[in-house]
Backbone as numpy.savetxt, mean C-alpha at the origin, in Angstrom:
# Nx Ny Nz CAx CAy CAz Cx Cy Cz
-21.63 -5.66 11.06 -22.48 -4.48 11.06 -21.59 -3.24 11.06
-21.91 -2.26 10.20 -21.12 -1.04 10.09 -21.60 -0.02 11.10
-20.84 0.16 12.17 -21.19 1.16 13.18 -20.92 2.57 12.68
-19.74 2.75 12.11 -19.30 4.04 11.61 -18.65 3.79 10.26
-19.02 4.56 9.27 -18.49 4.33 7.92 -16.99 4.57 7.89
-16.27 3.63 7.26 -14.84 3.78 7.05 -14.62 3.98 5.55
-14.13 5.14 5.19 -13.96 5.50 3.79 -12.59 5.06 3.28
-12.58 4.53 2.05 -11.34 4.12 1.40 -10.51 3.17 2.26
-11.17 2.46 3.15 -10.49 1.45 3.94 -9.82 1.93 5.20
-9.57 3.25 5.33 -8.82 3.71 6.51 -9.10 5.16 6.92
-10.21 5.72 6.50 -10.53 7.12 6.82 -11.88 7.21 7.51
-11.93 7.97 8.59 -13.17 8.15 9.35 -13.50 9.63 9.42
-14.76 9.97 9.21 -15.22 11.35 9.35 -15.32 11.69 10.83
-14.64 12.78 11.25 -14.71 13.20 12.65 -16.14 13.61 13.02
-16.86 14.21 12.09 -18.24 14.60 12.38 -19.12 13.38 12.62
-18.93 12.35 11.83 -19.73 11.14 12.01 -19.34 10.45 13.32
-18.07 10.47 13.66 -17.63 9.89 14.94 -18.19 10.68 16.10
-18.17 11.99 16.00 -18.72 12.87 17.03 -20.20 12.57 17.27
-20.94 12.36 16.19 -22.37 12.03 16.30 -22.57 10.68 16.95
-21.78 9.68 16.54 -21.92 8.34 17.11 -21.63 8.33 18.60
-20.59 9.04 19.00 -20.18 9.05 20.41 -21.11 9.88 21.29
-22.02 10.62 20.64 -22.98 11.47 21.36 -22.28 12.45 22.30
-21.24 13.06 21.74 -20.48 14.06 22.51 -21.36 15.28 22.74
-21.36 15.79 23.95 -22.25 16.90 24.31 -21.73 18.25 23.83
-20.41 18.39 23.76 -19.86 19.68 23.32 -19.98 19.84 21.80
-19.94 21.08 21.32 -20.02 21.37 19.90 -18.87 20.69 19.17
-19.14 20.30 17.93 -18.14 19.57 17.16 -16.82 20.32 17.07
-16.87 21.59 16.67 -15.63 22.35 16.49 -14.83 22.45 17.79
-15.52 22.65 18.90 -14.84 22.72 20.19 -14.21 21.37 20.54
-14.99 20.32 20.32 -14.52 18.96 20.66 -13.27 18.58 19.87
-13.33 18.69 18.55 -12.22 18.22 17.73 -10.97 19.08 17.92
-11.15 20.39 18.01 -9.98 21.27 18.19 -9.34 21.08 19.56
-10.15 20.87 20.58 -9.61 20.62 21.92 -8.85 19.29 21.97
-9.41 18.29 21.32 -8.76 16.97 21.30 -7.43 17.04 20.55
-7.42 17.73 19.42 -6.19 17.85 18.63 -5.10 18.54 19.45
-5.50 19.62 20.13 -4.52 20.37 20.93 -4.03 19.57 22.13
-4.97 18.96 22.86 -4.61 18.26 24.09 -3.74 17.04 23.83
-4.05 16.28 22.79 -3.34 15.03 22.54 -2.31 15.14 21.41
-2.10 16.38 20.95 -1.03 16.69 19.99 -1.10 15.86 18.71
-2.32 15.72 18.16 -2.46 15.06 16.87 -1.87 15.96 15.79
-1.31 15.33 14.76 -0.61 16.06 13.72 -1.39 16.03 12.41
-1.54 17.23 11.83 -2.21 17.32 10.54 -1.40 16.59 9.48
-2.08 15.97 8.56 -1.54 15.18 7.44 -1.19 13.75 7.87
-0.60 13.57 9.04 -0.30 12.21 9.47 -1.47 11.60 10.24
-2.16 12.40 11.08 -3.29 11.89 11.86 -4.64 12.30 11.28
-4.68 13.46 10.65 -5.96 13.95 10.12 -5.73 14.94 8.99
-6.80 15.16 8.21 -6.80 16.18 7.17 -8.08 17.00 7.32
-7.94 18.31 7.35 -9.09 19.20 7.50 -9.61 19.55 6.12
-10.93 19.39 5.91 -11.52 19.68 4.60 -12.79 20.51 4.74
-13.09 21.31 3.73 -14.34 22.06 3.67 -15.40 21.15 3.07
-16.50 20.95 3.79 -17.54 20.04 3.30 -18.76 20.76 2.77
-19.14 21.90 3.36 -20.31 22.62 2.87 -20.39 23.99 3.53
-21.25 24.82 3.00 -21.51 26.12 3.59 -22.85 26.09 4.30
-22.88 26.54 5.53 -24.11 26.59 6.32 -24.44 28.04 6.62
-25.56 28.51 6.07 -25.98 29.91 6.24 -24.84 30.87 5.88
-24.16 30.53 4.81 -23.10 31.39 4.34 -21.78 31.22 5.05
-21.73 30.35 6.04 -20.49 30.12 6.77 -19.87 28.78 6.37
-18.56 28.77 6.39 -17.87 27.53 6.04 -18.01 26.49 7.15
-18.19 25.24 6.75 -18.24 24.14 7.70 -17.17 23.12 7.32
-16.42 22.70 8.31 -15.30 21.79 8.06 -15.54 20.43 8.69
-14.88 19.44 8.09 -14.80 18.11 8.69 -13.32 17.76 8.79
-13.03 16.75 9.58 -11.67 16.27 9.74 -11.65 14.80 9.36
-10.84 14.44 8.38 -10.72 13.05 7.97 -9.64 12.40 8.82
-10.03 11.44 9.63 -9.14 10.87 10.63 -8.55 9.54 10.18
-7.33 9.28 10.60 -6.78 7.93 10.46 -7.47 7.02 11.47
-7.45 5.72 11.21 -8.06 4.78 12.16 -7.38 4.89 13.52
-6.06 5.09 13.52 -5.33 5.21 14.78 -5.83 6.39 15.61
-6.01 7.54 14.96 -6.51 8.71 15.69 -7.94 8.48 16.16
-8.77 7.87 15.31 -10.15 7.59 15.70 -10.21 6.68 16.92
-9.33 5.68 16.98 -9.28 4.78 18.14 -8.91 5.54 19.41
-7.94 6.45 19.28 -7.53 7.23 20.45 -8.65 8.14 20.93
-9.37 8.75 20.00 -10.48 9.62 20.38 -11.57 8.81 21.10
-11.80 7.61 20.64 -12.79 6.74 21.29 -12.34 6.38 22.70
-11.06 6.09 22.84 -10.53 5.67 24.13 -10.65 6.78 25.17
-10.33 8.01 24.78 -10.35 9.10 25.76 -11.77 9.54 26.13
-12.78 9.13 25.34 -14.15 9.43 25.73 -14.53 8.67 27.00
-13.91 7.49 27.18 -14.08 6.71 28.42 -15.54 6.41 28.73
-16.27 5.95 27.71 -17.65 5.52 27.92 -17.93 4.30 27.06
-19.11 3.74 27.18 -19.43 2.49 26.48 -19.44 2.66 24.96
-19.95 3.81 24.49 -19.95 4.04 23.05 -18.52 4.13 22.52
-17.64 4.76 23.27 -16.24 4.86 22.87 -15.59 3.50 22.81
-15.87 2.65 23.81 -15.31 1.31 23.83 -15.81 0.48 22.64
-17.11 0.63 22.38 -17.71 -0.13 21.26 -17.10 0.29 19.93
-16.94 1.60 19.73 -16.39 2.10 18.48 -14.92 1.70 18.34
-14.17 1.75 19.45 -12.75 1.37 19.40 -12.59 -0.10 19.03
-13.42 -0.97 19.62 -13.36 -2.40 19.28 -13.69 -2.61 17.80
-14.64 -1.83 17.31 -15.04 -1.90 15.91 -13.88 -1.52 14.99
-13.17 -0.45 15.33 -12.04 -0.01 14.51 -10.89 -1.02 14.56
-10.65 -1.63 15.71 -9.61 -2.65 15.83 -9.94 -3.84 14.93
-11.20 -4.26 14.95 -11.62 -5.39 14.10 -11.49 -5.03 12.62
-11.83 -3.78 12.28 -11.71 -3.33 10.89 -10.26 -3.34 10.44
-9.36 -2.91 11.31 -7.93 -2.93 10.99 -7.44 -4.36 10.74
-7.88 -5.28 11.58 -7.47 -6.68 11.42 -7.96 -7.24 10.09
-9.21 -6.92 9.75 -9.77 -7.39 8.49 -9.02 -6.81 7.31
-8.69 -5.51 7.38 -7.95 -4.86 6.30 -6.57 -5.47 6.13
-5.95 -5.84 7.25 -4.62 -6.44 7.17 -4.66 -7.80 6.50
-5.68 -8.59 6.79 -5.84 -9.89 6.15 -6.04 -9.71 4.64
-6.87 -8.73 4.26 -7.10 -8.46 2.83 -5.81 -8.04 2.16
-5.06 -7.15 2.84 -3.80 -6.67 2.29 -2.81 -7.82 2.11
-2.71 -8.69 3.13 -1.80 -9.84 3.04 -2.18 -10.78 1.90
-3.48 -11.00 1.74 -3.95 -11.88 0.66 -3.62 -11.29 -0.71
-3.77 -9.96 -0.85 -3.45 -9.32 -2.12 -1.95 -9.41 -2.41
-1.14 -9.23 -1.37 0.31 -9.35 -1.56 0.69 -10.78 -1.92
0.06 -11.76 -1.27 0.37 -13.15 -1.56 0.00 -13.49 -3.00
-1.15 -13.00 -3.45 -1.58 -13.24 -4.83 -0.60 -12.61 -5.82
-0.18 -11.36 -5.54 0.76 -10.67 -6.43 2.12 -11.35 -6.41
2.55 -11.82 -5.24 3.84 -12.51 -5.13 3.81 -13.80 -5.95
2.71 -14.55 -5.87 2.59 -15.79 -6.63 2.65 -15.54 -8.13
2.01 -14.46 -8.57 2.04 -14.10 -9.99 3.45 -13.74 -10.42
4.16 -12.99 -9.57 5.55 -12.63 -9.89 6.42 -13.89 -9.99
6.25 -14.82 -9.05 7.05 -16.05 -9.09 6.78 -16.84 -10.36
5.52 -16.85 -10.80 5.18 -17.56 -12.04 5.82 -16.87 -13.25
5.83 -15.54 -13.25 6.45 -14.79 -14.35 7.96 -15.04 -14.39
8.57 -15.12 -13.21 10.01 -15.39 -13.13 10.32 -16.81 -13.61
9.45 -17.75 -13.31 9.64 -19.13 -13.79 9.58 -19.16 -15.32
8.66 -18.39 -15.90 8.57 -18.33 -17.36 9.83 -17.69 -17.94
10.35 -16.68 -17.26 11.57 -16.04 -17.73 12.73 -17.03 -17.70
12.83 -17.79 -16.63 13.88 -18.81 -16.54 13.76 -19.82 -17.68
12.54 -20.28 -17.93 12.31 -21.25 -19.01 12.68 -20.67 -20.37
12.28 -19.39 -20.58 12.59 -18.75 -21.86 14.09 -18.59 -22.05
14.80 -18.26 -21.00 16.26 -18.10 -21.08 16.93 -19.43 -21.39
16.46 -20.50 -20.76 17.02 -21.82 -21.03 16.74 -22.24 -22.47
15.57 -21.85 -23.00 15.21 -22.23 -24.37 16.11 -21.60 -25.42
16.79 -20.50 -25.07 17.71 -19.89 -26.04 19.17 -20.22 -25.69
19.36 -21.24 -24.83 20.70 -21.71 -24.53 21.32 -21.13 -23.28
20.54 -20.35 -22.51 21.06 -19.77 -21.28 20.99 -20.75 -20.12
21.57 -20.35 -19.02 21.60 -21.20 -17.82 20.83 -20.52 -16.68
20.70 -21.24 -15.58 20.04 -20.65 -14.41 20.84 -19.45 -13.89
22.15 -19.52 -13.98 22.98 -18.39 -13.56 22.73 -17.16 -14.45
22.53 -17.41 -15.75 22.19 -16.30 -16.65 20.88 -15.66 -16.21
19.89 -16.49 -15.88 18.60 -15.98 -15.41 18.76 -15.15 -14.14
19.54 -15.66 -13.18 19.75 -14.96 -11.91 20.35 -13.58 -12.17
21.32 -13.52 -13.06 21.95 -12.24 -13.37 20.96 -11.28 -14.04
20.22 -11.78 -15.02 19.28 -10.94 -15.76 18.19 -10.40 -14.83
17.67 -11.27 -13.98 16.63 -10.84 -13.04 17.19 -9.82 -12.05
18.40 -10.09 -11.55 19.02 -9.19 -10.57 19.31 -7.82 -11.16
19.80 -7.79 -12.40 20.09 -6.51 -13.04 18.82 -5.69 -13.23
17.70 -6.35 -13.51 16.43 -5.64 -13.60 16.05 -5.01 -12.28
16.20 -5.77 -11.20 15.89 -5.24 -9.86 16.81 -4.08 -9.50
18.08 -4.18 -9.90 19.03 -3.09 -9.63 18.56 -1.78 -10.26
18.04 -1.87 -11.48 17.53 -0.68 -12.16 16.29 -0.15 -11.45
15.38 -1.04 -11.10 14.14 -0.62 -10.43 14.43 0.14 -9.15
15.42 -0.33 -8.39 15.74 0.27 -7.09 16.95 1.21 -7.13
17.46 1.47 -8.33 18.60 2.37 -8.47 19.79 1.89 -7.64
20.02 0.57 -7.61 21.25 0.05 -7.03 21.13 -0.82 -5.80
20.06 -0.69 -5.01 19.96 -1.49 -3.78 18.59 -2.17 -3.72
18.46 -3.29 -4.41 17.15 -3.94 -4.49 16.67 -4.54 -3.18
15.36 -4.53 -3.02 14.69 -5.16 -1.88 14.37 -6.60 -2.27
14.37 -7.50 -1.30 14.00 -8.89 -1.59 12.54 -8.94 -2.03
12.23 -9.81 -3.00 10.86 -9.89 -3.52 9.84 -10.20 -2.42
10.22 -11.04 -1.45 9.26 -11.41 -0.41 8.89 -10.24 0.49
9.68 -9.16 0.44 9.42 -7.99 1.28 8.78 -6.84 0.53
8.54 -7.01 -0.76 8.03 -5.91 -1.57 6.61 -5.51 -1.19
6.33 -4.20 -1.11 4.94 -3.75 -0.99 4.15 -4.17 -2.23
2.84 -4.15 -2.13 1.98 -4.62 -3.22 2.30 -3.95 -4.54
2.45 -2.64 -4.55 2.68 -1.93 -5.81 3.98 -2.36 -6.48
5.00 -2.67 -5.69 6.27 -3.10 -6.26 6.22 -4.56 -6.73
5.45 -5.38 -6.03 5.24 -6.75 -6.52 4.58 -6.73 -7.89
3.56 -5.89 -8.03 2.86 -5.79 -9.32 3.77 -5.18 -10.39
4.58 -4.20 -9.97 5.50 -3.58 -10.92 6.55 -4.54 -11.43
7.13 -5.32 -10.51 8.12 -6.33 -10.90 7.51 -7.36 -11.83
6.28 -7.79 -11.51 5.61 -8.79 -12.34 5.37 -8.24 -13.75
4.93 -6.97 -13.82 4.66 -6.35 -15.12 5.94 -6.25 -15.95
7.02 -5.80 -15.32 8.29 -5.67 -16.04 8.79 -7.03 -16.53
8.67 -8.05 -15.68 9.15 -9.39 -16.06 8.30 -9.97 -17.18
7.00 -9.74 -17.13 6.13 -10.24 -18.20 6.41 -9.53 -19.53
6.74 -8.24 -19.46 7.12 -7.54 -20.68 8.38 -8.16 -21.29
9.29 -8.55 -20.45 10.50 -9.22 -20.93 10.16 -10.55 -21.57
9.25 -11.30 -20.94 8.82 -12.57 -21.53 8.19 -12.36 -22.90
7.49 -11.24 -23.08 6.88 -10.96 -24.38 7.95 -10.77 -25.45
9.13 -10.30 -25.03 10.22 -10.10 -25.98 10.64 -11.38 -26.67
10.52 -12.51 -25.98 10.88 -13.79 -26.59 9.93 -14.13 -27.74
8.67 -13.70 -27.61 7.70 -13.95 -28.69 8.07 -13.14 -29.93
8.76 -12.02 -29.71 9.18 -11.19 -30.84 10.47 -11.68 -31.47
11.04 -12.74 -30.90 12.20 -13.36 -31.52 13.53 -13.08 -30.87
13.55 -12.46 -29.71 14.82 -12.21 -29.03 15.46 -13.55 -28.66
16.71 -13.73 -29.03 17.39 -15.00 -28.75 18.82 -14.78 -28.26
19.14 -13.56 -27.91 20.48 -13.22 -27.44 20.39 -12.79 -25.97
21.24 -13.39 -25.13 21.17 -13.13 -23.69 21.41 -11.67 -23.33
22.30 -11.02 -24.05 22.56 -9.60 -23.79 21.33 -8.75 -24.11
20.66 -9.11 -25.20 19.42 -8.41 -25.55 18.36 -8.59 -24.47
18.26 -9.82 -23.96 17.28 -10.10 -22.91 17.58 -9.25 -21.67
18.84 -9.20 -21.30 19.21 -8.42 -20.11 18.90 -6.94 -20.30
19.24 -6.42 -21.48 18.97 -5.00 -21.75 17.47 -4.71 -21.77
16.69 -5.64 -22.35 15.24 -5.46 -22.39 14.66 -5.48 -20.98
15.14 -6.41 -20.16 14.63 -6.52 -18.79 14.97 -5.27 -17.98
16.15 -4.73 -18.18 16.54 -3.49 -17.49 15.67 -2.32 -17.97
15.42 -2.27 -19.27 14.57 -1.21 -19.84 13.16 -1.29 -19.26
12.62 -2.51 -19.18 11.25 -2.66 -18.66 11.17 -2.27 -17.19
12.17 -2.62 -16.40 12.17 -2.24 -14.99 12.36 -0.73 -14.82
13.11 -0.12 -15.72 13.27 1.33 -15.66 11.95 2.03 -15.95
11.19 1.52 -16.93 9.90 2.13 -17.26 8.91 1.97 -16.11
8.95 0.83 -15.44 8.09 0.63 -14.27 8.49 1.60 -13.16
9.78 1.81 -12.97 10.27 2.76 -11.98 9.70 4.16 -12.24
9.72 4.56 -13.51 9.20 5.88 -13.90 7.70 5.96 -13.62
6.96 4.91 -13.97 5.51 4.90 -13.73 5.18 5.00 -12.25
5.92 4.29 -11.42 5.69 4.33 -9.97 5.95 5.74 -9.44
7.03 6.36 -9.91 7.35 7.72 -9.48 6.26 8.69 -9.90
5.77 8.56 -11.13 4.75 9.46 -11.64 3.42 9.32 -10.90
3.09 8.10 -10.49 1.78 7.85 -9.90 1.74 7.91 -8.38
2.90 7.77 -7.74 2.92 7.81 -6.27 3.79 8.92 -5.71
4.57 9.56 -6.58 5.52 10.58 -6.15 6.56 10.01 -5.19
6.79 8.70 -5.29 7.80 8.03 -4.48 8.68 7.17 -5.37
9.91 6.97 -4.93 10.82 6.07 -5.63 10.84 4.73 -4.91
10.99 3.63 -5.66 10.96 2.30 -5.03 11.92 2.16 -3.85
13.13 2.72 -3.97 14.11 2.56 -2.90 13.73 3.31 -1.62
12.75 4.23 -1.72 12.31 4.96 -0.54 11.08 4.34 0.12
10.56 3.27 -0.47 9.42 2.57 0.12 9.91 1.58 1.18
9.12 1.42 2.21 9.51 0.54 3.30 9.22 -0.92 2.96
10.13 -1.82 3.29 9.84 -3.25 3.11 8.73 -3.68 4.04
7.99 -4.70 3.63 6.91 -5.21 4.46 7.26 -6.59 4.99
6.42 -7.10 5.87 6.64 -8.43 6.44 6.74 -9.44 5.31
7.75 -10.31 5.34 7.92 -11.27 4.24 6.65 -12.06 3.94
6.36 -12.20 2.65 5.18 -12.93 2.22 5.40 -14.43 2.40
4.47 -15.07 3.10 4.44 -16.54 3.15 3.07 -16.96 3.62
2.76 -18.23 3.56 1.43 -18.72 3.91 1.08 -18.46 5.36
2.09 -18.47 6.24 1.84 -18.24 7.66 1.27 -16.85 7.89
1.80 -15.85 7.14 1.31 -14.50 7.29 -0.16 -14.38 6.94
-0.56 -15.13 5.90 -1.95 -15.07 5.47 -2.87 -15.64 6.54
-2.44 -16.74 7.14 -3.28 -17.35 8.17 -3.43 -16.45 9.37
-2.39 -15.66 9.70 -2.43 -14.75 10.83 -3.34 -13.59 10.55
């Protein structure tokens, strides 16, 4: 049952939380006092947005992180606060399971793409060592020199690596049969993925944090 709407998986409206908790003080007084007293930080804990005009006056809402919403519930120190906090904790756990499952699915796809790359390299007379070098050089380009282990990659990088590797596999269909060409193509594909990630996230792969290694145990947890 949805007690309080969670937007985009991790955002809570402070106004909706204020209503649910049945706080007696005015919304603006409540949220501003809480921010000041508990030293919540804009952008990391909340974002202030204009939602509508009321009688010609601006009205704001605060988009809260789940962590901040849990803390606000805790300091209310009443049954509604406890209920909402338990709800947010359960939502976080569910989101983590979904996230782990998505990472596991992406990791499995990447491993399958790498197996096809190995097979394609062997089909043109290469060895497993040739494959290891070609794959590693691609990762070096993606991370600008210091690659992260595949099992630790965030979801976006797992998908990016898979896409780059599959593009390299497509090169074999076009008739590539030279190991140097394969290596150069794989590096080119990983470079293009690096550019796409930068353009769409404003972050570079080497600045992203590694995540808990992907394995079946993580999914069960």
